[in-house]
DSSP file (Angstrom, degrees, kcal/mol; ACC not computed):
  #  RESIDUE AA STRUCTURE BP1 BP2  ACC     N-H-->O    O-->H-N    N-H-->O    O-->H-N    TCO  KAPPA ALPHA  PHI   PSI    X-CA   Y-CA   Z-CA
    1    1 A X              0   0    0      0, 0.0   113,-3.0     0, 0.0     2,-0.4   0.000 360.0 360.0 360.0 139.4   -0.4   12.3    3.7
    2    2 A X  E     -A  113   0A   0    111,-0.2     2,-0.3     2,-0.0   111,-0.2  -0.995 360.0-174.4-132.1 135.4    0.4    9.0    5.4
    3    3 A X  E     -A  112   0A   0    109,-2.3   109,-2.9    -2,-0.4     2,-0.3  -0.939  12.7-156.6-122.6 151.1    3.6    6.9    5.5
    4    4 A X  E     +A  111   0A   0     -2,-0.3     2,-0.3   107,-0.2   107,-0.2  -0.925  15.8 163.5-130.5 151.5    3.9    3.5    7.1
    5    5 A X  E     -A  110   0A   0    105,-2.3   105,-3.0    -2,-0.3     2,-0.4  -0.929  22.5-135.8-152.9 176.7    6.6    1.4    8.6
    6    6 A X  E     -A  109   0A   0     -2,-0.3     2,-0.3   103,-0.2   103,-0.2  -0.998  12.2-168.2-142.3 140.0    7.3   -1.6   10.7
    7    7 A X  E     -A  108   0A   0    101,-2.4   101,-2.6    -2,-0.4   140,-0.1  -0.930  27.6-134.4-124.2 152.7    9.7   -2.3   13.5
    8    8 A X  S    S+     0   0    0     -2,-0.3   142,-0.1    99,-0.2     2,-0.1   0.597  78.1 105.0 -77.9 -11.0   10.7   -5.5   15.2
    9    9 A X  S    S-     0   0    0    137,-0.2    -2,-0.2    99,-0.1   145,-0.1  -0.376  81.0-104.9 -69.1 147.8   10.3   -3.7   18.6
   10   10 A X     >  -     0   0    0    144,-0.5     4,-2.8   143,-0.3     5,-0.2  -0.273  39.6 -95.7 -68.8 163.2    7.3   -4.5   20.7
   11   11 A X  H  > S+     0   0    0     96,-0.3     4,-2.5     1,-0.2     5,-0.2   0.880 121.0  43.1 -49.3 -56.3    4.5   -2.0   20.9
   12   12 A X  H  > S+     0   0    0      1,-0.2     4,-2.8     2,-0.2    -1,-0.2   0.897 115.4  49.4 -62.6 -41.4    5.5   -0.2   24.1
   13   13 A X  H  > S+     0   0    0    141,-0.2     4,-1.4     2,-0.2    -1,-0.2   0.902 111.0  49.9 -65.8 -40.7    9.2   -0.1   23.2
   14   14 A X  H  X S+     0   0    0     -4,-2.8     4,-2.5     2,-0.2     3,-0.3   0.946 114.3  44.4 -62.1 -48.5    8.4    1.3   19.7
   15   15 A X  H  X S+     0   0    0     -4,-2.5     4,-2.7    -5,-0.2     5,-0.3   0.945 112.6  51.0 -60.0 -49.1    6.2    4.1   21.2
   16   16 A X  H  < S+     0   0    0     -4,-2.8     4,-0.3     1,-0.2    -1,-0.2   0.709 114.5  45.0 -66.8 -20.0    8.6    4.9   24.0
   17   17 A X  H  < S+     0   0    0     -4,-1.4    -1,-0.2    -3,-0.3    -2,-0.2   0.880 120.3  36.3 -84.0 -44.4   11.5    5.3   21.5
   18   18 A X  H >< S+     0   0    0     -4,-2.5     3,-1.4    -5,-0.2    -2,-0.2   0.896 106.0  61.9 -83.3 -42.4    9.7    7.3   18.8
   19   19 A X  T 3< S+     0   0    0     -4,-2.7    -1,-0.2    -5,-0.3    -3,-0.1   0.909 117.9  28.2 -55.5 -47.0    7.4    9.6   20.8
   20   20 A X  T 3  S+     0   0    0     -5,-0.3    -1,-0.3    -4,-0.3    -2,-0.2   0.263  89.9 145.5 -97.5  15.7   10.2   11.5   22.6
   21   21 A X    <   -     0   0    0     -3,-1.4     2,-0.7     1,-0.1    -3,-0.1  -0.103  62.5-100.5 -57.5 147.7   12.9   11.0   19.9
   22   22 A X    >>  -     0   0    0      1,-0.2     3,-1.9     2,-0.1     4,-0.5  -0.583  30.7-149.6 -67.5 111.3   15.5   13.7   19.3
   23   23 A X  H >> S+     0   0    0     -2,-0.7     4,-2.4     1,-0.3     3,-1.1   0.799  92.2  63.9 -58.2 -31.2   14.1   15.5   16.2
   24   24 A X  H 34 S+     0   0    0      1,-0.2    -1,-0.3     2,-0.2    12,-0.1   0.743  98.1  56.7 -66.5 -21.6   17.6   16.4   15.1
   25   25 A X  H <4 S+     0   0    0     -3,-1.9    -1,-0.2     1,-0.1    -2,-0.2   0.645 118.1  29.5 -84.0 -14.0   18.5   12.7   14.7
   26   26 A X  H << S+     0   0    0     -3,-1.1     2,-0.9    -4,-0.5   118,-0.2   0.694 105.8  69.4-116.7 -25.9   15.6   12.0   12.3
   27   27 A X     <  +     0   0    0     -4,-2.4     9,-2.7     9,-0.1     2,-0.3  -0.786  58.4 166.0-103.9  95.9   14.8   15.2   10.3
   28   28 A X        -     0   0    0     -2,-0.9   113,-0.1     7,-0.2     5,-0.1  -0.745  49.6 -81.1-101.2 154.0   17.7   16.0    7.9
   29   29 A X        -     0   0    0     -2,-0.3     2,-0.4     7,-0.1     5,-0.2  -0.231  46.2-170.0 -52.4 138.7   17.4   18.5    5.1
   30   30 A X  B >   -G   33   0B   0      3,-2.6     3,-2.8    -3,-0.1     2,-0.2  -0.929  53.8 -59.7-138.3 110.9   15.6   17.0    2.0
   31   31 A X  T 3  S-     0   0    0     -2,-0.4    -2,-0.0     1,-0.3   102,-0.0  -0.358 124.9  -9.8  52.0-114.0   15.7   19.1   -1.2
   32   32 A X  T 3  S+     0   0    0     -2,-0.2     2,-0.6    -3,-0.1    -1,-0.3   0.494 116.4  96.0 -91.2  -3.7   13.9   22.3   -0.2
   33   33 A X  B <  S-G   30   0B   0     -3,-2.8    -3,-2.6   100,-0.1    97,-0.0  -0.768  73.2-132.6 -92.3 121.8   12.7   21.2    3.2
   34   34 A X        -     0   0    0     -2,-0.6     2,-0.1    -5,-0.2    -2,-0.1  -0.270  17.0-124.0 -69.6 158.6   15.0   22.2    6.0
   35   35 A X        -     0   0    0     -6,-0.1    23,-2.4     1,-0.0     2,-0.5  -0.244  26.5-101.1 -85.9-177.2   16.2   19.7    8.7
   36   36 A X  E     -B   57   0A   0     -9,-2.7    21,-0.3   -13,-0.3    -9,-0.1  -0.934  27.4-176.5-109.3 130.9   15.8   20.1   12.4
   37   37 A X  E     -     0   0A   0     19,-2.9     2,-0.3    -2,-0.5    20,-0.2   0.513  61.0 -64.5-102.7  -7.2   18.8   21.2   14.5
   38   38 A X  E     -B   56   0A   0     18,-1.1    18,-2.9     2,-0.0    -1,-0.3  -0.962  47.4 -94.7 156.9-170.4   17.1   20.9   17.9
   39   39 A X  E     -B   55   0A   0     -2,-0.3     2,-0.3    16,-0.2    16,-0.2  -0.936  26.2-167.5-135.9 160.6   14.4   22.2   20.1
   40   40 A X  E     +B   54   0A   0     14,-2.0    14,-2.6    -2,-0.3    -2,-0.0  -0.954  63.2  27.3-142.7 163.8   14.2   24.8   22.9
   41   41 A X        +     0   0    0     -2,-0.3     2,-0.3     1,-0.2    11,-0.1   0.817  68.9 179.3  56.0  36.7   11.9   25.8   25.7
   42   42 A X        -     0   0    0     11,-0.1    11,-0.2     1,-0.1    -1,-0.2  -0.540  25.3-142.5 -70.4 133.0   10.3   22.4   26.0
   43   43 A X        -     0   0    0      9,-2.8     2,-0.3    -2,-0.3    -1,-0.1   0.295  64.0 -48.1 -85.1  10.6    7.7   22.6   28.7
   44   44 A X  S    S-     0   0    0      8,-0.2    -1,-0.1     7,-0.0     4,-0.1  -0.894  93.8 -23.1 149.6-175.9    8.4   19.1   30.2
   45   45 A X    >   -     0   0    0     -2,-0.3     2,-2.3     1,-0.1     3,-0.5  -0.318  67.5-112.4 -62.3 147.8    8.8   15.5   29.1
   46   46 A X  T 3  S+     0   0    0      1,-0.2    -1,-0.1   -26,-0.1     3,-0.1  -0.399  94.5  90.0 -84.5  64.2    7.2   14.8   25.7
   47   47 A X  T 3   +     0   0    0     -2,-2.3     2,-0.4     1,-0.1    -1,-0.2   0.279  68.6  70.0-142.1   9.1    4.5   12.5   27.1
   48   48 A X  S X  S-     0   0    0     -3,-0.5     3,-1.9    21,-0.1    19,-0.2  -0.996  80.7-109.9-139.0 131.1    1.5   14.7   28.1
   49   49 A X  T 3  S+     0   0    0     -2,-0.4    19,-0.2     1,-0.2     3,-0.1  -0.290 104.1  38.1 -55.6 140.6   -1.0   16.5   25.9
   50   50 A X  T 3  S+     0   0    0     17,-4.0    -1,-0.2     1,-0.4    18,-0.1   0.170  80.3 133.5 100.1 -15.8   -0.5   20.3   26.2
   51   51 A X    <   -     0   0    0     -3,-1.9    16,-2.7    16,-0.2    -1,-0.4  -0.367  37.4-164.2 -64.7 147.7    3.3   20.2   26.3
   52   52 A X  E     + C   0  66A   0     14,-0.2    -9,-2.8   -11,-0.1     2,-0.3  -0.898  17.3 164.3-132.6 160.9    5.0   22.7   24.0
   53   53 A X  E     - C   0  65A   0     12,-1.9    12,-2.8    -2,-0.3     2,-0.5  -0.964  35.8-112.1-163.2 167.1    8.4   23.4   22.5
   54   54 A X  E     -BC  40  64A   0    -14,-2.6   -14,-2.0    -2,-0.3     2,-0.5  -0.953  27.2-143.8-109.4 124.5   10.0   25.4   19.8
   55   55 A X  E     -BC  39  63A   0      8,-3.0     8,-2.1    -2,-0.5     2,-0.6  -0.785  11.4-147.5 -90.5 126.0   11.5   23.4   16.9
   56   56 A X  E     -BC  38  62A   0    -18,-2.9   -19,-2.9    -2,-0.5   -18,-1.1  -0.843  13.7-153.4 -97.9 120.9   14.7   24.9   15.5
   57   57 A X  E >   -B   36   0A   0      4,-2.9     3,-1.9    -2,-0.6   -21,-0.3  -0.593  23.8-118.5 -97.0 156.6   15.2   24.4   11.8
   58   58 A X  T 3  S+     0   0    0    -23,-2.4   -22,-0.1     1,-0.3    -1,-0.1   0.637 111.3  64.1 -70.0 -13.5   18.5   24.2    9.9
   59   59 A X  T 3  S-     0   0    0    -24,-0.4    -1,-0.3     2,-0.1     3,-0.1   0.393 122.3-103.3 -87.5   4.8   17.5   27.3    7.8
   60   60 A X  S <  S+     0   0    0     -3,-1.9    -2,-0.1     1,-0.3     2,-0.1   0.306  84.5 120.3  93.8  -8.8   17.5   29.4   11.0
   61   61 A X        -     0   0    0     -5,-0.1    -4,-2.9    23,-0.0    -1,-0.3  -0.369  48.2-148.0 -85.4 169.4   13.7   29.5   11.3
   62   62 A X  E     -C   56   0A   0     -6,-0.2     2,-0.4    -3,-0.1    22,-0.3  -0.967   8.9-168.6-136.3 149.6   11.7   28.3   14.3
   63   63 A X  E     -C   55   0A   0     -8,-2.1    -8,-3.0    -2,-0.3    20,-0.1  -0.990  22.9-123.1-141.9 132.1    8.2   26.8   14.6
   64   64 A X  E     -C   54   0A   0     18,-0.5    17,-2.6    -2,-0.4     2,-0.4  -0.439  25.6-163.9 -72.8 147.8    6.2   26.2   17.7
   65   65 A X  E     -CD  53  80A   0    -12,-2.8   -12,-1.9    15,-0.2     2,-0.4  -0.993   6.0-169.1-132.9 140.0    4.9   22.6   18.4
   66   66 A X  E     -CD  52  79A   0     13,-2.5    13,-2.5    -2,-0.4     2,-0.6  -0.996  23.0-131.1-131.7 128.6    2.2   21.5   20.8
   67   67 A X  E     + D   0  78A   0    -16,-2.7   -17,-4.0    -2,-0.4    11,-0.3  -0.675  27.3 178.9 -76.1 119.3    1.5   17.9   21.8
   68   68 A X  E     +     0   0A   0      9,-1.9     2,-0.3    -2,-0.6    10,-0.2   0.653  60.2  13.2-101.8 -18.2   -2.3   17.5   21.4
   69   69 A X  E     - D   0  77A   0      8,-1.5     8,-2.5   -21,-0.1     2,-0.4  -0.956  51.1-176.1-160.3 137.8   -2.9   13.9   22.3
   70   70 A X  E     + D   0  76A   0     -2,-0.3     6,-0.2     6,-0.2     2,-0.2  -0.975   9.9 166.4-136.2 123.5   -1.0   11.0   24.0
   71   71 A X  E >>  - D   0  75A   0      4,-3.2     3,-2.5    -2,-0.4     4,-1.6  -0.636  43.3-124.2-132.2  72.8   -2.5    7.6   24.3
   72   72 A X  T 34 S+     0   0    0      1,-0.3   -60,-0.1     2,-0.2    -2,-0.1  -0.379  84.1   5.2 -63.7 132.8    0.5    5.5   25.3
   73   73 A X  T 34 S+     0   0    0    -62,-0.1    -1,-0.3    -2,-0.1   -58,-0.1  -0.865 130.5  51.9-102.6  22.0    1.4    3.1   23.7
   74   74 A X  T <4 S-     0   0    0     -3,-2.5    26,-3.2     1,-0.2     2,-0.3   0.825 109.7 -16.3 -92.5 -34.1   -1.1    3.4   20.8
   75   75 A X  E  <  -DE  71  99A   0     -4,-1.6    -4,-3.2    24,-0.2     2,-0.3  -0.997  40.7-167.8-166.2 157.5   -0.8    7.0   19.5
   76   76 A X  E     -DE  70  98A   0     22,-1.8    22,-2.9    -2,-0.3     2,-0.3  -0.968  13.1-167.3-149.4 154.7    0.3   10.6   19.9
   77   77 A X  E     +DE  69  97A   0     -8,-2.5    -9,-1.9    -2,-0.3    -8,-1.5  -0.952   5.5 179.0-141.9 158.2   -0.5   13.7   18.0
   78   78 A X  E     -DE  67  96A   0     18,-2.3    18,-2.4    -2,-0.3     2,-0.4  -0.967  21.1-132.0-153.6 163.2    0.8   17.3   17.7
   79   79 A X  E     -DE  66  95A   0    -13,-2.5   -13,-2.5    -2,-0.3     2,-0.4  -0.993  14.9-162.6-124.2 133.1    0.3   20.6   15.9
   80   80 A X  E     -DE  65  94A   0     14,-2.9    14,-2.5    -2,-0.4   -15,-0.2  -0.934  33.8-101.7-109.0 135.0    3.2   22.6   14.4
   81   81 A X  E     - E   0  93A   0    -17,-2.6    12,-0.2    -2,-0.4     2,-0.2  -0.590  30.6 -55.3 135.2 166.6    2.6   26.2   13.6
   82   82 A X        -     0   0    0     10,-0.6   -18,-0.5    -2,-0.2    -1,-0.4   0.441  69.3-143.8 -71.5 151.2    2.2   28.9   12.8
   83   83 A X        -     0   0    0      9,-0.9   -20,-0.1     8,-0.5     3,-0.1  -0.610   7.5-125.5 -87.0 144.4    5.0   28.5   10.3
   84   84 A X     >  -     0   0    0    -22,-0.3     4,-3.0    -2,-0.3     5,-0.2  -0.324  51.9 -45.3 -76.5 168.9    7.4   31.4    9.4
   85   85 A X  T  4 S+     0   0    0      1,-0.3    -1,-0.1     2,-0.3     2,-0.0  -0.459 117.7  27.8 -68.9 149.5    8.0   32.6    5.9
   86   86 A X  T >4 S+     0   0    0     -2,-0.1     3,-1.7    -3,-0.1     4,-0.5  -0.977 131.9  37.1 -84.3 -20.6    8.4   31.3    3.3
   87   87 A X  G >> S+     0   0    0      1,-0.3     4,-2.7    -3,-0.2     3,-1.9   0.865 109.6  65.8 -59.7 -35.1    6.4   28.1    4.3
   88   88 A X  G 3< S+     0   0    0     -4,-3.0    -1,-0.3     1,-0.3    -3,-0.2   0.695  89.8  65.2 -61.5 -19.2    4.0   30.3    6.2
   89   89 A X  G <4 S+     0   0    0     -3,-1.7    -1,-0.3    -5,-0.2    -2,-0.2   0.762 116.3  28.2 -71.2 -23.9    2.9   31.9    3.0
   90   90 A X  T <4 S+     0   0    0     -3,-1.9    29,-3.2    -4,-0.5     2,-0.4   0.786 124.4  39.9-102.0 -37.7    1.5   28.4    2.0
   91   91 A X  E  <  - F   0 118A   0     -4,-2.7    -8,-0.5    27,-0.3    27,-0.2  -0.949  47.8-168.2-127.1 132.8    0.6   26.7    5.2
   92   92 A X  E    S-     0   0A   0     25,-3.2    -9,-0.9    -2,-0.4   -10,-0.6   0.921  75.8 -33.1 -79.6 -49.0   -1.0   28.0    8.4
   93   93 A X  E     -EF  81 117A   0     24,-0.8    24,-3.0   -11,-0.2     2,-0.3  -0.942  55.0-131.2-159.4 174.3   -0.2   24.9   10.5
   94   94 A X  E     -EF  80 116A   0    -14,-2.5   -14,-2.9    -2,-0.3     2,-0.5  -0.997   8.5-149.9-139.0 143.2    0.2   21.1   10.3
   95   95 A X  E     -EF  79 115A   0     20,-2.7    20,-3.0    -2,-0.3     2,-0.4  -0.954  14.8-169.1-112.6 130.6   -1.2   18.3   12.4
   96   96 A X  E     -EF  78 114A   0    -18,-2.4   -18,-2.3    -2,-0.5     2,-0.4  -0.922   4.3-174.8-117.5 144.9    0.8   15.1   12.8
   97   97 A X  E     -EF  77 113A   0     16,-2.6    16,-3.0    -2,-0.4     2,-0.5  -0.982   7.9-162.1-141.2 129.8   -0.4   11.8   14.3
   98   98 A X  E     -EF  76 112A   0    -22,-2.9   -22,-1.8    -2,-0.4     2,-0.4  -0.925   9.9-169.5-107.7 131.5    1.5    8.6   14.9
   99   99 A X  E     -EF  75 111A   0     12,-2.7    12,-2.5    -2,-0.5     2,-0.4  -0.979   1.1-165.8-124.8 137.6   -0.4    5.4   15.4
  100  100 A X  E     + F   0 110A   0    -26,-3.2     2,-0.3    -2,-0.4    10,-0.2  -0.962  11.3 169.6-124.4 135.8    1.2    2.1   16.7
  101  101 A X  E     - F   0 109A   0      8,-2.1     8,-3.3    -2,-0.4     2,-0.1  -0.997  40.9-100.1-145.5 148.8   -0.3   -1.3   16.6
  102  102 A X  E     - F   0 108A   0     -2,-0.3     6,-0.2     6,-0.2   -92,-0.1  -0.433  28.3-152.5 -64.4 139.4    0.9   -4.9   17.2
  103  103 A X        -     0   0    0      4,-1.9     5,-0.1    -2,-0.1    -1,-0.1   0.411  33.3-114.6-100.0   3.1    1.6   -6.5   13.8
  104  104 A X  S    S+     0   0    0      3,-0.4     4,-0.1     1,-0.1    -2,-0.1   0.464 103.9  80.2  80.2  -0.3    1.0  -10.1   14.8
  105  105 A X  S    S-     0   0    0      2,-0.2     3,-0.1     0, 0.0    -1,-0.1   0.110 118.7 -89.9-122.3  18.4    4.7  -11.0   14.2
  106  106 A X  S    S+     0   0    0      1,-0.3     2,-0.1   -97,-0.0    -4,-0.0   0.446 101.8  85.8  88.0   0.2    6.0   -9.7   17.5
  107  107 A X  S    S-     0   0    0    -97,-0.1    -4,-1.9   -96,-0.0     2,-0.4  -0.341  75.9 -99.7-117.1-161.1    6.7   -6.3   16.2
  108  108 A X  E     -AF   7 102A   0   -101,-2.6  -101,-2.4    -6,-0.2     2,-0.4  -0.987  14.4-144.0-133.5 132.8    4.9   -3.0   15.6
  109  109 A X  E     -AF   6 101A   0     -8,-3.3    -8,-2.1    -2,-0.4     2,-0.4  -0.772  22.2-157.9 -89.7 140.2    3.2   -1.4   12.6
  110  110 A X  E     -AF   5 100A   0   -105,-3.0  -105,-2.3    -2,-0.4     2,-0.4  -0.972  12.2-173.7-125.3 133.7    3.5    2.4   12.5
  111  111 A X  E     -AF   4  99A   0    -12,-2.5   -12,-2.7    -2,-0.4     2,-0.6  -0.992   3.1-170.5-126.8 124.5    1.4    4.9   10.7
  112  112 A X  E     -AF   3  98A   0   -109,-2.9  -109,-2.3    -2,-0.4     2,-0.4  -0.960   6.0-171.5-117.2 116.2    2.3    8.5   10.5
  113  113 A X  E     -AF   2  97A   0    -16,-3.0   -16,-2.6    -2,-0.6     2,-0.4  -0.899   1.1-170.6-110.5 136.1   -0.3   10.9    9.1
  114  114 A X  E     - F   0  96A   0   -113,-3.0     2,-0.5    -2,-0.4   -18,-0.2  -0.993   1.8-170.8-129.7 128.6    0.4   14.5    8.4
  115  115 A X  E     - F   0  95A   0    -20,-3.0   -20,-2.7    -2,-0.4     2,-0.4  -0.975   8.0-155.6-124.9 120.1   -2.2   17.1    7.5
  116  116 A X  E     - F   0  94A   0     -2,-0.5     2,-0.8   -22,-0.2   -22,-0.2  -0.756   9.7-145.1 -89.8 137.8   -1.3   20.6    6.3
  117  117 A X  E     - F   0  93A   0    -24,-3.0   -25,-3.2    -2,-0.4   -24,-0.8  -0.891  26.4-144.6-100.4 103.8   -3.8   23.4    6.7
  118  118 A X  E     - F   0  91A   0     -2,-0.8   -27,-0.3   -27,-0.2     5,-0.1  -0.327  14.1-110.7 -71.0 146.8   -3.2   25.5    3.6
  119  119 A X    >   -     0   0    0    -29,-3.2     3,-2.0     1,-0.2     4,-0.3  -0.327  60.4 -66.4 -64.4 159.0   -3.5   29.3    3.7
  120  120 A X  T 3  S+     0   0    0      1,-0.3    -1,-0.2     2,-0.1   -29,-0.0  -0.223 122.9   4.6 -52.4 135.0   -6.5   30.6    1.7
  121  121 A X  T 3  S+     0   0    0     -3,-0.1    -1,-0.3     1,-0.1     4,-0.1   0.660 109.6  94.7  64.7  19.9   -6.2   30.0   -2.0
  122  122 A X    <>  +     0   0    0     -3,-2.0     4,-2.5   -32,-0.1     5,-0.2   0.376  46.0 101.8-117.0   1.5   -3.0   28.0   -1.6
  123  123 A X  H  > S+     0   0    0     -4,-0.3     4,-2.7     1,-0.2     5,-0.2   0.885  81.7  50.9 -57.3 -43.5   -4.4   24.4   -1.4
  124  124 A X  H  > S+     0   0    0      1,-0.2     4,-2.6     2,-0.2    -1,-0.2   0.902 111.5  47.8 -63.2 -41.0   -3.5   23.5   -5.0
  125  125 A X  H  >>S+     0   0    0      2,-0.2     4,-2.8     1,-0.2     5,-1.1   0.920 112.4  49.2 -66.0 -43.2    0.1   24.7   -4.5
  126  126 A X  I  <>S+     0   0    0     -4,-2.5     5,-2.8     1,-0.2    -2,-0.2   0.928 114.9  45.2 -61.4 -45.0    0.4   22.8   -1.2
  127  127 A X  I  <5S+     0   0    0     -4,-2.7     5,-0.4    -5,-0.2    -2,-0.2   0.901 120.0  39.2 -65.7 -41.6   -1.0   19.6   -2.9
  128  128 A X  I  <5S+     0   0    0     -4,-2.6    -2,-0.2    -5,-0.2    -1,-0.2   0.857 133.4  14.1 -81.0 -35.9    1.1   19.9   -6.0
  129  129 A X  I  X5S+     0   0    0     -4,-2.8     4,-1.2    -5,-0.2    -3,-0.2   0.853 127.2  39.8-108.5 -51.6    4.5   21.0   -4.6
  130  130 A X  I  ><S+     0   0    0     -5,-1.1     4,-3.1     1,-0.2     5,-0.3   0.911 108.2  59.4 -73.1 -42.2    4.7   20.7   -0.8
  131  131 A X  H  ><S+     0   0    0     -5,-2.8     4,-2.4     1,-0.2    -1,-0.2   0.919 106.8  45.4 -57.1 -48.9    3.0   17.3   -0.4
  132  132 A X  H  > S+     0   0    0     -5,-0.4     4,-1.6     2,-0.2    -1,-0.2   0.901 115.1  48.7 -63.5 -37.6    5.4   15.3   -2.7
  133  133 A X  H  X S+     0   0    0     -4,-1.2     4,-2.1     1,-0.2    -2,-0.2   0.939 112.7  47.8 -63.2 -46.5    8.4   17.0   -1.0
  134  134 A X  H  X S+     0   0    0     -4,-3.1     4,-3.4     1,-0.2     5,-0.2   0.881 105.7  58.3 -64.3 -37.5    7.0   16.3    2.5
  135  135 A X  H  X S+     0   0    0     -4,-2.4     4,-2.4    -5,-0.3    -1,-0.2   0.924 109.0  45.0 -59.0 -44.7    6.3   12.6    1.6
  136  136 A X  H  X S+     0   0    0     -4,-1.6     4,-1.8     2,-0.2    -1,-0.2   0.904 114.6  49.1 -63.9 -41.7    9.9   12.1    0.7
  137  137 A X  H  X S+     0   0    0     -4,-2.1     4,-2.2     1,-0.2    -2,-0.2   0.924 112.5  47.8 -60.9 -47.1   11.0   13.9    3.9
  138  138 A X  H  X S+     0   0    0     -4,-3.4     4,-3.0     1,-0.2     5,-0.2   0.879 107.6  54.9 -66.5 -39.6    8.6   11.9    6.0
  139  139 A X  H  X S+     0   0    0     -4,-2.4     4,-2.1    -5,-0.2    -1,-0.2   0.916 110.7  46.0 -60.7 -42.0    9.7    8.5    4.5
  140  140 A X  H  X S+     0   0    0     -4,-1.8     4,-1.7     2,-0.2    -2,-0.2   0.910 113.8  48.1 -67.4 -41.9   13.3    9.2    5.4
  141  141 A X  H  X S+     0   0    0     -4,-2.2     4,-2.0     1,-0.2    -2,-0.2   0.918 111.5  50.1 -65.2 -42.7   12.4   10.4    8.9
  142  142 A X  H  X S+     0   0    0     -4,-3.0     4,-2.9     1,-0.2     5,-0.2   0.902 107.2  54.8 -62.5 -40.6   10.2    7.3    9.5
  143  143 A X  H  X S+     0   0    0     -4,-2.1     4,-2.3    -5,-0.2    -1,-0.2   0.886 108.4  49.2 -60.4 -38.0   13.0    5.0    8.4
  144  144 A X  H  X S+     0   0    0     -4,-1.7     4,-2.0     2,-0.2    -1,-0.2   0.873 110.9  49.9 -68.9 -36.5   15.3    6.6   11.0
  145  145 A X  H  X S+     0   0    0     -4,-2.0     4,-2.4     2,-0.2    -2,-0.2   0.926 111.0  49.0 -64.7 -44.7   12.6    6.2   13.7
  146  146 A X  H  X S+     0   0    0     -4,-2.9     4,-2.8     1,-0.2    -2,-0.2   0.916 110.0  51.7 -61.0 -43.5   12.2    2.5   12.7
  147  147 A X  H  X S+     0   0    0     -4,-2.3     4,-1.1     2,-0.2    -1,-0.2   0.905 109.2  50.2 -61.0 -41.3   16.0    2.0   12.8
  148  148 A X  H  < S+     0   0    0     -4,-2.0     3,-0.5     1,-0.2    -1,-0.2   0.921 113.6  45.0 -63.8 -43.1   16.1    3.5   16.3
  149  149 A X  H >< S+     0   0    0     -4,-2.4     3,-1.8     1,-0.2    -2,-0.2   0.874 107.6  58.7 -67.3 -37.0   13.3    1.2   17.5
  150  150 A X  H 3< S+     0   0    0     -4,-2.8    -1,-0.2     1,-0.3    -2,-0.2   0.741  91.8  69.2 -66.1 -21.7   14.9   -1.8   15.8
  151  151 A X  T 3< S+     0   0    0     -4,-1.1     8,-3.1    -3,-0.5    -1,-0.3   0.571  87.0  90.0 -71.4  -6.9   18.1   -1.3   17.9
  152  152 A X  B <  S-H  158   0C   0     -3,-1.8     6,-0.3     6,-0.2     2,-0.1  -0.640  81.9-121.2 -89.9 147.0   16.0   -2.4   20.9
  153  153 A X    >   -     0   0    0      4,-4.0     3,-2.5    -2,-0.3  -143,-0.3  -0.401  42.5 -95.4 -71.3 163.1   15.7   -5.9   22.0
  154  154 A X  T 3  S+     0   0    0      1,-0.3  -144,-0.5  -145,-0.1  -141,-0.2   0.787 126.7  56.8 -54.1 -28.6   12.1   -7.2   22.1
  155  155 A X  T 3  S-     0   0    0      2,-0.1    -1,-0.3  -146,-0.1     3,-0.1   0.470 123.2-103.1 -84.5   0.1   11.9   -6.4   25.8
  156  156 A X  S <  S+     0   0    0     -3,-2.5    -2,-0.1     1,-0.4     2,-0.1   0.351  82.8 123.3  97.5  -6.3   12.8   -2.7   25.1
  157  157 A X  S    S-     0   0    0      1,-0.1    -4,-4.0    -5,-0.1    -1,-0.4  -0.441  75.8 -85.0 -81.0 163.2   16.4   -2.8   26.3
  158  158 A X  B      H  152   0C   0     -6,-0.3    -6,-0.2     1,-0.1    -1,-0.1  -0.482 360.0 360.0 -71.2 138.2   19.2   -1.8   23.9
  159  159 A X              0   0    0     -8,-3.1    -7,-0.1    -2,-0.2    -1,-0.1   0.445 360.0 360.0 -86.7 360.0   20.3   -4.6   21.7
């Protein structure tokens, strides 16, 4: 699944705002998908591949996250999982990748791709039920990221 957005912030400012953003400020509960209430045990600043943390969800569950790639200011990627039940019955893990590119208008185009790795014999359920829920969740989270980046002046300072 891929969602796209645009911010008026320049490339570096957009990346530097979104890559380390406080997850609790962008991921709110959406229908059956829990929000994020915070993180714990982060292994350092969120700017180097290999960093890890535990994402705390609003339903009381937790999921480990590992930063798998950072190419500032163009992209970063991560893996979430393994997931606890009930989501863990459907999905083993998920890979996310954010890509940033200059849009030719002084701003930045953003592409966020999310790939679920379904448990055996669960792919149809993930595609039919989870994917549409996640798409709505992701659109709302991306809009909050764009809003945070838009609060910056073109040079990256707060507007």
